C-alpha positions, 0 to 999 in steps of 0.5 A: 598667728593671732586670733580675730577677736570678732570671730571669738565673740561669734559670727552668725551661724549663716555667715559661718556656713556661707563662709565655709561653703565658699572654700574651694574643697567642698567634699573634704572633711579636713579644713585648713584655715591658716591662709583663708581671709578672715581667719587670723590665727588661734586662740584656745577654743571656748570654754566648756558648756553649751553654745547655741547658735541663735536664740537665748543663751544657754545657761552655764550654771543652774540657778537654785532655790531652797525648800519652798516648791515652785508653784507648778510642783506644789501639789506633787510635793505636798503629796510626797511629803504626806505619803512619806511622812518624814522631814525632807529638805529639797533644793530646786532648779529655778529654770526647770522647777525639778527637785535637783536634791531631796534629802532627809531622814530617809525611807527604809529600803531593806537589802538595798545596800547589799543587793544591786538588783533590789536597790534598782527595784526600789528606784523604779518603784519610787519613780513610778509612785512619784513620777509627777514630782521627779519627771513630769510629763514622762513615763516610768518606762522612759528611764533606764538604769545605767549605773549601780555602784557601791562605794564607801557604804553608799549605793547609788543607782542612776537612770537616763532619761529617754523620749520616744526612744531618743536619749535626752541628753543630760536628763537623768535620775539617781538614788542614794541608799545607806544603811538600807535606807533611802536618803537622797533622790536627785532629779536632773530629768527634764520636764514635759518634753514636746518636740515637733514632728520630724519628717526625715533624718538628716544625711550623715554628709550634711551633718558633717558639713554643717558641724565642720563649717561651724567649727572651722572659723575657730581653728587652723585645721579641723575634721569630723571623727564620728556622728551619731543620733538622733537625740533630744537636746534640751536648751536650758535658759533663764526661766525656760527650756527648749527641746530639739531633735538633733544629730551629734557630730564630734569635730577634732581641731588643732591650733588650737587643740580642741574637741567639739560636739556639735548638735545639727537639727535632724530635720533642717540640717542647721546647727543648733548648739555645740560644746567644747569637750577638752578640759585644759590646763590653765595658769594666770599671768600677772604683771606687777605694777604700780597701784598709783605711782612707782614709789607707792603700793604695787600689785600683781594685776591680771595681764588681760587679753594678752598675747602669749607665744606657746609652741610657736603659735600665738594665743591670748589670755582672757580677761582674768589673764588666764592662759589655757593649754592642752596637757598636764605639764608645764607651759613655756610661754613668752608674754608680751605687752600687746593684746587684743585690746591694747598694744604698747609701743616702746619709743625708746626702742621702737623696733625691739620687742619687749618680752617676758619668758616664763614657765607656767604650771597648771593652776599656777601663776606667772608674774612679770615684775620690772620695778627696777627697769623704768622703761619696761615698768612703763610698758607694763603699767600702761598696758595693764591700766589701759585694759582696766580703763577700757573695761571700766568704761565699757560698763557705762558706755557699752555701745562705744565701738572704740572700746573694741578696737586695739588702742595704741599706747606709746611710752618712754617718749623722749620728753618729760613731765607731760602726756597726751591723747591725739583722740585715738592713741595715748602717749607717755613721756619718760622720767626726769629729775622733776617728774615721773615717767608718766607711763608709770602713773595709772592716773594719768593713763586713765586720764589721757584715755579719758580724752580719747573716750571724749573724742570718740564718744561725741555725738556729731552736731550735738556735743563739741570738744572743748578742751577745758571740759575734756580736762575735767571729765578726764580728771573725774574719770581717773578719780572714779576709778581709783576712788580718790579725788586727788589725781595723779599722785606721784607726778612729782615723786611724792604722794602729793597730787598734780590736781585735786577735785575735792580740795579742803575748804575750796570749790572751783567755781564757774566763772571765778576759776576760769584759767588755763584748761586744766585748772578751768576743768576742775570746775566740772571734775569737782562738780561731778565728784561732789555729785558722786559723794552725794549719790554714794551716800544715798545709795551705797558705793556701788549703786551710787557710783554707777548713777553718777558714772551714767550721768557723767557719760551723758555729759560726755556724749552731748555736752559742748562746754562746761556750763552745758554739762548741767542741763545734759545731766538733767536730761539724762536723769529725767524719768518722764519726758518733762524737765519742768516737773523735776528729775529723780536727782535734780536736787543733788545735781543742783546742790553739786553743780550750782551752790558749789561750783556755779554751773547752775545760776540763781539769778538777781534781778537788781538795778544798781542805784547809780546817782542818788540825791541826799535822802533823809529816809535813806536809800531803798533797794530791792532784789528779786532772786531767780531760778530757785527750786521749791522742790529742793530743800537745799534751795531754801533761803535762810538769810538775805543780808545787804552789807554796805560801806561808805567808800573810803571810810569805816562807816558801814553795817549789815542789814537784814533784807525782808521778803516782801509781802506777797513773796515772789522772791523779792527782798527789800532793805534800806540803806541809811541816809548818807552825806553828800559827796559819798560813794556807797558800796553794797552787796547782797549776800544770800545763804541757802539751806544747802550751805551755799552762799551767793553774793551779788554782784557775782564777780569776785574782782568787783564785789560791790554795787555802788552808787554816788549820793549828791548833786552834780553837774554835767561837764560832758555826756555821751550816750553813743546814740550818735557816732562817737568818732564824729564827736571827737573820740578816737581809737588806736593800737598801742602794742602787738602786730597790727593784724585784722581786728587788733584794734577791735573797739567797735560802736554799735550793739553788743551780741552777747558773745564772750561774756558781753551783754546782749544789748546796750545799757540804754538806747541802741548802741554802746562801745566796746571791744569786739562786739561780736559782729560778722567776722568777729567772735566777741574775744579780745585778741592776745598780745595786743594793746588798744584804746578808746579815747575821748576828746579833751574836756573842759573841767574849769576850776572844779576840784571834785570832778568824777567819771560816772558810767555804765560798764560791762567789763570781762577781763583776765586778772591784771597779773595778766590782762590790764583794763585801765582808765587813764585821765590825761595819761595818768591811770585813774583805775584798773582791774584788780590784780591778785597774786595768784593771777586767777580772780578775773573781773567778770561783770554779769550786768551793766554796773554803775562805776564812779571814778574820782579824776581830780587827782589826775587833773593838773589843769583845767582839761581832762582826756579819758582813755579806756585801754586794754592790754593783753598777754598771750593767754586767756581771753575774754570780751573786754570792755563795754561802756555806755552812758559816759559822763564827766561830772562835778560837785558844783560847791567844790571850786578849787581857788576860793580858799576853802577846802571842799569835797575831795580837795586836799588843800586850797590857798586861794590866790596863793595856789601855784604849779610853779612854787615849791611846796605850794598847794597846786591849782588843782587843790592837790598837795605838791607831789613827786612828779608834778614837775616842780622840785619840792622840799626833800626832792633832789629833782622832779622832771614831771615824768617817771623815765628812770633814764633821763637824770631824775628817778621816778622817786625824785632822787638823783641817780647813784654813781656807777658803783655796781649793785651794792647792798646799800649805798656806801655799804659793804658788799658788792652785789654786782652781776650776781645780785642782778642775775638773781633778780632777773631769774626771779622775774622771768620764773614768775612770768614764764610760769604764766606763759607755760600754763598757756602751752601744750596741754598737760596730763 
């Protein structure tokens, strides 16, 4: 049998009485509840102490103050001190304002030690003289001597307090005499007793039934042994005392063994209070589990709320793992990994119970240590730490009902290197040669519970379950419990963590570090950890963590994504219903979420310069900072630097920008004049007092604005205000299944989804991947290749031909997804690729982009293709293009015999596309792939197909000789060498594929 937790925490008195009244035996005084619905079994009865039926909780222990008397006793105390003329030290009851103890030099009381009668007379006389101090509101005759004892040279005289002939339960006075001096007075008397008039005394049968009904729900069997009364029952609560006229009934119980005194209102017959009278032997049950991971430190931690079997009955330990039993001897019990709040299922043997037989001695401990058994240790660890995380979360989420439900945790699942939550249960995998058993890693237990907490906490229609956000908040939960930002140490059998919220010299930032959900989650987790650090520095550990966790849970409840968390924290932090005037911790939130992690944006109102004519005075630019907070010292701008460089050269410098007169956050700088034909790149770098540095453009894959200097002629331009397909543009799909939306190039107005712009650069329309119209979400699709291609454009004899257009591109690092501009089938530009694969191209405004095309044009025509090729993982918004122009420098004419602009050569009439080593007709030097066999080339078929008899390097293929170290060298690499290369290649790509797979711990 097991005990119903709701009953242990107390149903209403009315509900319990109704429950008892519904029983089939209305006259019986014994009650057997084993088969009664709602009573599931047994647990040790309540701890000693008064438990009230309703109203303020009775205190468990007195609250005391020293020396200075309470205001209502000040006059009486002053008179007492003046009369006795000696030094006294009082201890006061803070709730009743009574002097619990008065000790000092004492007063002479001749014969008080030897004579019991003299001592009693002295006590009565002292009480009568100082009744206003010792028992205000009472008369001296209301106290009766009940004890008079001489032990070890000290005589103690005790008196019970009565009121209107009724015993005041707990009310008493006592005196200590030694060496014939009164040395100590103690008053537990109750002051100023006032009772309502009692019209009649409740019949004994009513008292019995009422008392029995209250206790019946706590035990398997109960009966009343005696009744007595009436009495005055004082209920002392914090700062107040209430008085009740009561009858008393003694109720014995079994399963568990118990004895209650139940106090019934003498007038109404309703229960007032009860107290458990038996004192139990108890011992603590501890489970030895890893503190962080099996190879590290271990600890004996309480087996909280754990089911144990004693004498064939089921009981539960308390939150400290303490089990109590009736009796003085040892108790032989069977412990388990199931309890009121957590039950663990061993998936290695799901039909078998894991138990621990132990003999507990009174005041002793029993320790279950299974460190040498992976599968049992996983059960113990998951059980203990699941209880820990539940109670930790209860502090900042006391209203979360999920915490009171029994959590199912499955361990030793036949899989490796992972764990998961399904929103309700948490689940852990066995060990492998690479990874530890995740059920033995407390951090992973906390993390997986964080996912379930998130799911169970969401306010419908307010928050939303976002995978990356859930990963971050779950990492933070583990870190705030352990106090260590390094999460899941021991995952790979060492002290190194699986993830780190606060890595040295690096901060995960939005949107730069958007990747898989675990990596993206580090942005929120890191921001919360940095905020926690600042709050701890401000308030100290305990209060700082409490404030951080309160703000954190506001995001858990109400945020729908990682960027939304910043505003939810501000709303939770607000103290006056006005976010515009700030919040108590807004500056700390701004620093942690904004400067360090990109979740609070300081904007830059700047339009890139685009095409500029040559200027003697240089090129003026201005930028307006938006979103800084004058209330926060960290937002003070220390410097604004404009860093520029001429593309393709070392020419450049840093310029200090100046704040424009009149302020308003506008900074100005002038880039010096540049020669015609230059493309100038520049960025704006802002340094703040909080140490934050923001660079505009805010795109780690494209860190510079650019503009072109010089006169140009337009060879072809379109602003997409008219139907591009009618003008000869086309679209197509090159890879992937041709499902709906696979070729998602659309013409119209972008709608701002998936990182897209909310409007074209100019006019009413632009071109892009998935503009987000009805039936579309703005994101390009995985595992697809598509393109948007221009008509063929006549570029004549111009040798400096350029594409200049406006671009708003969001795409994953080119290690995974490619955004490519082709000219005549040759790539002219592609997005950035990095070894980490984590530097994504995220434009946040329309950018001017200048691309030289001449190197890819072999004749007098050009055809553009904007292509997108994606893998199976992360997706963004893709291409958005507008105001596309093919332009040329008017003076750069290939064939006039003069090298100009971007020309590499110009032999005039001798330019040839057929002669070996000649300057080509596009004024480019001969090169491998131009279709002409030049000096040092063994062949040149004008393509890069490696299997057509001419390699892409313009060499004839080697004879079939296996894979050697070098041509003609010793050592046949053979299949082993090729296999090694294949493995290395597959590992690199497989890593990328795996990171998109199922969610990991």
